[in-house]
C-alpha positions as CSV (number, residue, x, y, z in Angstrom):
1,M,0.0,0.0,0.0
2,S,1.4,3.3,-1.0
3,L,1.4,6.2,1.4
4,N,1.9,8.9,-1.2
5,L,-0.2,12.0,-0.8
6,F,-1.9,12.9,-4.1
7,S,-3.2,16.2,-5.3
8,E,-6.7,16.2,-6.5
9,S,-5.7,16.2,-10.2
10,E,-3.2,13.4,-9.6
11,M,-5.8,11.3,-7.8
12,I,-8.3,11.8,-10.6
13,A,-5.7,10.8,-13.2
14,E,-4.8,7.7,-11.1
15,L,-8.5,6.6,-10.9
16,G,-8.6,6.9,-14.7
17,L,-5.5,4.7,-15.1
18,R,-6.9,2.1,-12.7
19,L,-10.1,1.9,-14.8
20,K,-8.0,1.5,-17.9
21,A,-6.1,-1.3,-16.2
22,Y,-9.4,-3.1,-15.4
23,R,-10.6,-2.6,-19.0
24,L,-7.4,-4.1,-20.3
25,K,-7.5,-6.9,-17.8
26,R,-10.9,-7.8,-19.1
27,N,-9.5,-7.6,-22.7
28,M,-12.1,-4.9,-23.7
29,L,-11.7,-2.3,-26.5
30,Q,-12.4,1.3,-25.6
31,K,-15.3,1.3,-28.0
32,E,-16.8,-1.8,-26.4
33,L,-16.6,-0.4,-22.9
34,A,-17.9,3.0,-24.0
35,D,-20.9,1.3,-25.7
36,N,-21.5,-0.9,-22.6
37,A,-21.3,2.2,-20.4
38,G,-23.5,4.3,-22.6
39,I,-20.8,7.1,-23.1
40,S,-18.8,8.3,-26.0
41,V,-15.4,6.9,-26.9
42,S,-13.9,10.3,-26.5
43,A,-15.3,10.6,-22.9
44,L,-13.8,7.3,-22.1
45,K,-10.4,8.3,-23.6
46,K,-10.5,11.5,-21.4
47,L,-11.3,9.4,-18.4
48,E,-8.5,7.0,-19.0
49,N,-5.9,9.6,-20.0
50,N,-6.4,12.3,-17.4
51,G,-9.5,11.5,-15.4
52,K,-11.4,14.5,-16.7
53,V,-15.0,13.3,-16.9
54,T,-18.3,13.9,-15.1
55,L,-19.0,11.8,-12.0
56,E,-22.0,10.3,-13.8
57,N,-19.8,9.1,-16.7
58,F,-17.3,7.8,-14.2
59,M,-20.0,5.8,-12.5
60,K,-21.3,4.4,-15.8
61,V,-17.8,3.1,-16.5
62,V,-17.6,1.6,-13.0
63,F,-20.9,-0.2,-13.5
64,A,-19.9,-1.4,-17.0
65,L,-16.7,-2.9,-15.5
66,R,-18.8,-4.4,-12.6
67,L,-16.8,-2.5,-10.0
68,E,-19.7,-1.2,-8.0
69,R,-18.8,-3.3,-5.0
70,E,-15.4,-1.7,-4.8
71,M,-17.0,1.8,-5.0
72,M,-19.3,1.0,-2.1
73,N,-16.3,0.0,0.0
74,L,-14.7,3.4,-0.5
75,F,-16.2,5.3,2.4
76,T,-17.2,2.5,4.8
77,P,-17.6,3.7,8.4
78,P,-14.8,2.5,10.8
79,A,-15.4,-0.6,12.9
80,L,-16.7,0.2,16.3
81,S,-15.2,-1.0,19.6
82,I,-17.3,-3.0,22.0
83,A,-17.6,0.0,24.3
84,Q,-18.9,2.1,21.3
85,V,-21.5,-0.5,20.4
86,E,-22.7,-0.7,24.0
87,A,-23.0,3.1,24.2
88,L,-25.1,3.1,21.0
89,N,-27.4,0.4,22.5
90,A,-27.7,2.3,25.9
91,P,-31.1,3.9,26.5
92,G,-31.2,7.5,25.3
93,R,-31.8,10.4,27.7
94,Q,-35.4,11.5,28.1
95,R,-34.7,14.9,29.7
96,A,-31.7,17.2,30.3
97,T,-30.3,17.5,33.8
98,K,-31.9,20.2,35.9
99,R,-29.5,23.0,36.4
100,S,-29.2,24.8,39.8
101,S,-29.6,28.6,39.8
102,K,-26.5,30.8,39.9
103,K,-27.7,32.4,43.1
104,S,-27.7,29.2,45.2
105,T,-24.3,28.2,43.8
106,L,-22.8,31.6,44.7
107,S,-24.2,31.7,48.2
108,S,-22.9,28.2,49.0
109,S,-19.4,29.1,47.8
110,K,-19.3,32.2,50.1
111,Q,-20.1,30.2,53.2
112,G,-16.7,28.4,53.0
113,P,-15.9,25.0,54.4
114,L,-17.9,23.7,57.3
115,N,-16.2,23.5,60.7
116,H,-16.9,20.4,62.7
117,E,-16.2,20.8,66.4
118,S,-16.6,18.0,68.9
């Protein structure tokens, strides 16, 4: 796994190259994939060469290559710990905690500590 940080344009170009690699792995011509995806050959060429394509056309190519499962795994939520699962299953609060007034808080702090004499 590469830890390179890509710029947006580099990442878009890389995605286009990966789709091209999948097309070639499946031994498909650009025209064949474009027809299956319902896009023009020139749009597919732009996607494969520099990634410049609409999101809709990108997704059409993804589906034509049957890569929709890989797309669904892109932004999966992280796994939860047992404590996090238990917190989610805990009953929710029904009401907020009643707050004491500032006046009673101030008067108790002015009294100071209690002296206990025997």
